[in-house]
C-alpha positions in Angstrom: 113.6 39.9 21.9 115.0 38.7 25.1 114.8 34.8 26.1 112.9 36.5 29.0 110.1 38.0 27.0 109.8 34.5 25.1 108.9 33.0 28.2 106.7 35.3 29.4 104.8 35.6 26.3 105.0 31.5 26.3 103.3 31.9 29.8 100.8 34.7 28.9 99.5 32.9 26.2 99.5 29.2 28.1 97.8 31.5 30.6 95.0 32.5 28.1 94.2 29.2 26.7 93.9 27.4 30.1 91.4 30.5 31.0 89.2 29.8 27.3 89.3 26.5 27.9 87.8 27.1 31.5 85.4 29.7 30.4 84.2 27.0 27.8 83.9 24.7 30.4 81.7 26.9 32.8 79.9 28.3 29.9 78.3 24.7 29.4 78.0 24.2 32.6 76.1 27.0 33.1 73.8 26.0 30.5 73.0 22.4 31.9 72.4 24.5 35.2 69.6 26.8 33.6 68.2 23.7 31.9 68.1 21.8 35.1 66.3 25.0 37.0 64.0 25.8 34.4 62.7 21.7 34.3 62.6 22.1 38.3 60.3 25.0 37.8 58.1 23.4 36.0 57.8 20.7 38.5 57.2 23.1 41.0 54.5 24.9 39.3 52.6 21.5 38.8 52.8 20.3 42.6 51.3 23.6 43.1 48.8 23.4 40.7 48.2 19.8 42.1 47.6 21.5 45.5 45.4 23.9 45.2 43.4 21.2 43.3 43.2 19.0 46.5 42.7 22.0 48.6 39.7 22.9 46.9 38.3 19.5 46.5 38.6 18.9 50.1 36.9 22.3 51.0 34.1 21.6 48.8 34.1 18.4 50.4 33.9 19.8 54.0 31.3 22.4 52.7 29.3 19.3 51.4 29.3 17.8 54.6 27.9 20.3 56.9 25.5 21.0 54.1 24.2 17.7 54.6 24.9 17.8 58.6 22.4 21.4 58.2 19.7 19.9 56.1 19.6 16.5 58.6 19.5 19.0 61.6 16.6 21.3 60.0 14.5 18.5 58.3 14.5 16.7 61.8 11.2 15.5 63.2 10.7 16.2 66.6 
C-alpha cells in the first residue's frame, strides 16, 4: 500500500470514530428528550384533569345558584 492509502485509511477510521462518538451522544440526548417529553405529557394531563374538575365545579355552582333563584322567585309571597 502506498502512503496515500494509509493516510486515507487513517482519516476514514478517525471519521468513523468521530461519527460513532457523535451517535452515542445523540442517542443519550434523545433518551433524555424522550424522558422529559413523557414527564411534560404527564404534567399536561394533570392540568387537563384539574381544569375539568374546576369547570364541573363552577357549572355545578351556577346551576345551584340558578336553582336557588328560581326557588326564591316561585315561592315568593305576593
